[in-house]
C-alpha positions in Angstrom: 12.5 10.3 -10.7 13.0 6.9 -9.8 10.1 4.6 -7.8 11.0 4.4 -3.8 9.6 1.9 -1.8 7.6 2.2 1.0 7.6 -0.3 4.1 3.9 -1.2 4.6 3.5 -2.0 8.1 0.5 -3.9 9.0 2.0 -7.1 9.9 3.4 -4.4 12.8 -0.4 -4.2 14.6 -2.2 -7.3 13.6 -1.9 -10.8 11.9 -2.3 -9.5 8.4 -1.6 -11.4 4.9 -3.6 -14.4 3.5 -0.1 -16.4 3.6 1.4 -14.7 6.3 2.7 -17.9 8.6 4.8 -16.0 11.3 1.3 -13.8 12.5 1.4 -10.7 14.4 5.5 -9.4 14.0 7.3 -9.2 17.3 9.1 -5.8 18.0 12.6 -7.6 18.7 12.0 -8.4 15.0 10.0 -4.7 14.2 13.3 -3.4 15.2 15.6 -5.4 12.5 13.1 -4.2 9.9 13.2 -1.0 10.7 17.3 -0.7 11.0 17.8 -2.9 7.9 15.1 -0.2 6.2 16.8 2.9 7.3 20.3 1.1 6.6 19.1 0.7 2.9 17.5 4.7 2.6 13.9 3.3 2.3 12.8 6.8 3.5 8.6 6.5 3.3 6.6 3.6 6.0 2.8 3.3 5.4 0.6 2.9 8.4 -2.8 3.3 9.7 -5.2 3.6 12.8 -6.8 0.8 12.1 -3.5 -1.9 11.9 -4.2 -2.7 15.8 -1.4 -1.0 17.8 1.3 -0.2 14.3 1.4 2.6 15.5 2.7 2.8 18.4 5.0 -0.4 17.6 6.5 2.2 15.0 7.1 4.8 17.8 8.3 2.5 20.3 10.7 0.5 17.7 12.0 3.0 15.0 16.1 3.9 15.3 16.2 6.5 17.3 16.7 10.1 15.2 15.7 8.3 11.8 14.9 10.2 8.9 11.5 7.9 8.1 8.6 10.0 6.3 5.2 8.6 7.5 2.0 7.9 5.7 -0.9 6.8 8.1 -4.6 6.6 7.3 -8.2 7.7 9.1 -10.1 5.1 11.2 -13.7 3.9 9.3 -15.9 6.5 9.2 -19.6 5.0 9.6 -22.2 7.3 10.0 -23.6 9.1 7.4 -23.0 12.7 8.6 -19.9 14.4 10.1 -20.8 16.4 13.1 -19.0 19.4 14.7 -18.5 16.7 17.6 -17.1 13.8 14.8 -14.2 16.7 13.9 -13.0 16.8 17.5 -13.2 13.1 17.8 -10.8 12.8 13.8 -8.7 15.8 15.7 -8.2 13.7 19.0 -7.4 10.6 16.8 -5.0 12.4 14.8 -3.1 13.5 17.9 -2.8 10.4 19.1 -1.3 9.5 16.0 1.7 11.8 16.3 2.0 10.7 19.9 2.1 7.0 19.1 4.4 7.8 16.1 6.4 9.7 18.6 6.6 13.1 15.8 5.6 16.6 15.2 4.2 16.0 11.7 3.7 12.9 9.4 4.2 13.0 5.4 0.1 12.1 4.0 -3.0 11.5 5.7 -4.9 9.0 3.8 -8.7 8.8 3.7 -9.3 5.0 3.9 -13.1 4.1 2.5 -13.8 6.6 -0.5 -17.3 6.3 0.3 -16.4 9.2 3.5 -15.8 11.4 0.6 -18.9 11.4 -0.9 -22.3 12.9 0.3 -22.8 15.4 3.3 -20.0 14.4 5.2 -16.8 14.8 2.2 -16.8 18.9 2.7 -16.5 19.4 6.4 -14.2 16.1 6.3 -12.6 17.6 3.3 -12.2 21.4 5.3 -10.9 19.3 8.9 -7.7 17.9 6.3 -7.2 21.2 4.8 -6.5 22.6 8.4 -4.1 19.6 8.9 -2.1 20.7 5.8 -2.5 24.4 6.8 -1.3 23.9 10.3 2.0 21.8 8.9 0.9 18.9 10.5 0.5 16.9 7.1 2.4 18.0 3.5 -0.4 15.7 1.4 -3.7 14.5 1.5 -4.3 11.2 0.4 -6.8 8.5 -0.3 -6.9 5.0 -1.1 -8.8 3.1 -2.8 -9.2 -0.4 -4.6 -10.8 0.9 -8.0 -10.8 4.2 -10.2 -14.3 4.5 -9.8 -14.1 5.9 -6.1 -12.1 8.7 -7.2 -14.6 12.0 -7.2 -14.0 14.7 -9.5 -15.6 16.5 -6.8 -12.8 16.0 -4.6 -10.1 15.4 -6.4 -8.4 18.5 -6.4 -7.9 18.4 -2.9 -6.2 15.1 -2.7 -2.5 14.9 -3.3 -1.7 10.8 -3.3 -3.7 8.1 -4.5 -2.8 4.6 -3.3 -3.7 2.4 -5.4 -3.5 -1.7 -6.0 -1.5 -2.8 -8.7 -0.1 -6.6 -9.6 1.3 -8.6 -13.0 -2.7 -9.9 -12.0 -4.8 -5.9 -11.3 -3.6 -4.3 -14.4 -6.9 -3.0 -15.2 -5.9 0.6 -13.2 -3.1 0.6 -15.2 -5.5 0.4 -18.9 -5.9 3.1 -20.4 -3.6 5.6 -19.2 -6.1 7.0 -16.7 -2.9 6.8 -13.6 0.0 8.3 -16.4 -2.1 11.0 -16.9 -3.1 11.7 -12.7 0.6 11.4 -12.6 1.6 14.4 -15.2 -1.1 16.8 -13.3 1.1 16.6 -10.0 -0.6 13.6 -8.2 1.6 11.1 -6.3 0.3 7.4 -7.5 2.0 4.3 -4.8 1.1 1.5 -5.8 0.0 -1.7 -3.0 -1.2 -5.0 -3.3 1.8 -6.0 -5.1 2.4 -9.7 -4.7 -1.6 -9.8 -3.5 -0.7 -10.7 0.1 2.0 -12.7 -0.8 -0.5 -15.3 -3.4 1.8 -14.5 -5.9 4.8 -15.0 -4.3 3.4 -18.5 -3.5 3.4 -21.9 -5.3 -0.5 -22.2 -6.4 0.4 -25.8 -5.0 0.7 -23.8 -1.1 -2.4 -21.6 -1.6 -5.1 -21.8 0.6 -7.9 -23.9 -0.3 -10.8 -20.9 -0.7 -9.0 -19.1 -3.3 -11.0 -19.8 -6.5 -9.4 -23.3 -8.5 -8.8 -20.4 -12.0 -6.8 -18.1 -10.3 -4.9 -21.2 -9.2 -4.5 -22.4 -12.7 -3.3 -18.8 -13.9 -1.1 -18.7 -11.2 0.2 -22.4 -12.1 1.2 -21.3 -15.7 2.7 -18.4 -14.3 4.6 -20.5 -12.0 5.6 -22.5 -15.9 6.9 -18.7 -17.1 8.9 -17.8 -14.4 10.9 -21.2 -14.4 11.6 -20.8 -18.6 12.9 -17.0 -18.1 15.2 -18.5 -15.4 13.2 -15.7 -13.0 11.8 -15.8 -9.4 8.2 -15.2 -8.6 9.2 -12.3 -7.0 11.8 -11.4 -9.6 9.0 -11.0 -12.5 6.4 -8.8 -10.6 8.7 -6.6 -9.5 9.8 -6.3 -13.5 6.3 -5.4 -14.1 6.1 -2.7 -11.4 9.4 -1.2 -12.9 8.7 -0.2 -16.1 5.2 1.6 -14.8 7.2 4.8 -15.4 4.3 6.9 -13.1 4.4 5.5 -9.9 5.8 7.4 -7.0 6.6 4.7 -4.9 5.7 0.9 -4.3 4.0 -0.1 -0.6 5.8 -3.8 1.0 4.9 -5.4 3.8 7.1 -7.3 5.5 7.7 -9.9 8.8 11.6 -10.1 8.8 14.4 -8.7 7.6 15.2 -11.7 5.9 12.6 -11.4 4.0 12.8 -7.6 3.4 16.1 -8.4 2.5 15.0 -10.6 -0.4 13.1 -8.0 -1.9 15.8 -5.6 -1.6 18.0 -8.3 -3.9 15.0 -8.7 -6.2 14.3 -4.8 -6.3 18.0 -4.1 -6.9 18.6 -6.3 -9.8 18.5 -4.6 -13.6 14.7 -4.8 -15.2 13.6 -6.5 -18.2 13.8 -5.3 -21.5 9.9 -5.0 -22.2 9.6 -7.5 -25.2 11.2 -10.2 -23.6 7.8 -10.7 -21.5 4.4 -9.9 -22.3 3.0 -8.8 -19.0 -0.5 -8.6 -20.8 -1.0 -12.1 -21.0 -0.4 -12.0 -17.3 -3.5 -9.9 -16.3 -6.6 -11.2 -14.3 -10.1 -9.7 -15.1 -12.0 -11.4 -12.2 -12.1 -8.2 -10.3 -13.7 -10.4 -7.1 -10.4 -12.7 -7.0 -8.3 -9.4 -7.1 -10.2 -8.0 -3.7 -9.5 -9.5 -0.4 -12.6 -7.7 0.7 -14.1 -11.2 -1.3 -11.3 -13.7 -0.1 -14.0 -15.5 1.9 -13.2 -18.6 3.5 
């Protein structure tokens, strides 16, 4: 099966992205983006309860009778333990998610923080998520992670979809073949952060000053490699993704219909032969540079 495209919607709910010069996307633009997505047979939307009012915006702006399958994520749980009262709150929040999205069910509901599936809270949370499946309110249970170490075998058997960062710079999670083995076992693998919030598509000279000098220098060399091979940075990035046969979908955010069209134009080009560029040379080992949680100004 070819890799599908999932439209990320964080920008619909708040000012998201280190290279985002637009801010929160206005609803007029959202309608244009969603219309273009539907026209190009984009099947999935990715959102979250914590993405500002993105769920409500999607509900208001999606085309009438659209066939989008929506993935959302539950809000972060801070308590060490989960009580029955907490479960009731989760249920109420999920009902609000369906109301916001103007739908009777969603495709996947993901745990946004793997810590919520560790310790005493995990069993009750998994049991509640399973009840959503049993009631046909969701098709899949998912988890969004930063590192494979966050996957705990004690609950992995209850997960259907794994959302994980992958890019030409962040190849660590691909190496070793573990993701491929999970895919072969039937798990759905969705790649996010494929452009590092747009950094990979931006010239190094235009990067924010607080990004490490080492990564900036590495990116400058990538720019030269792309130019040498007559490729844009987005072409180079997507050709790495296209060669990952275990992926089910790539999650891509956008701030305009034109920006999204540029992505689609690149995505629809033929992929490179793997011997033309050694993508392993582009990998970057400093994990803090790959994790937006450490991008402190």
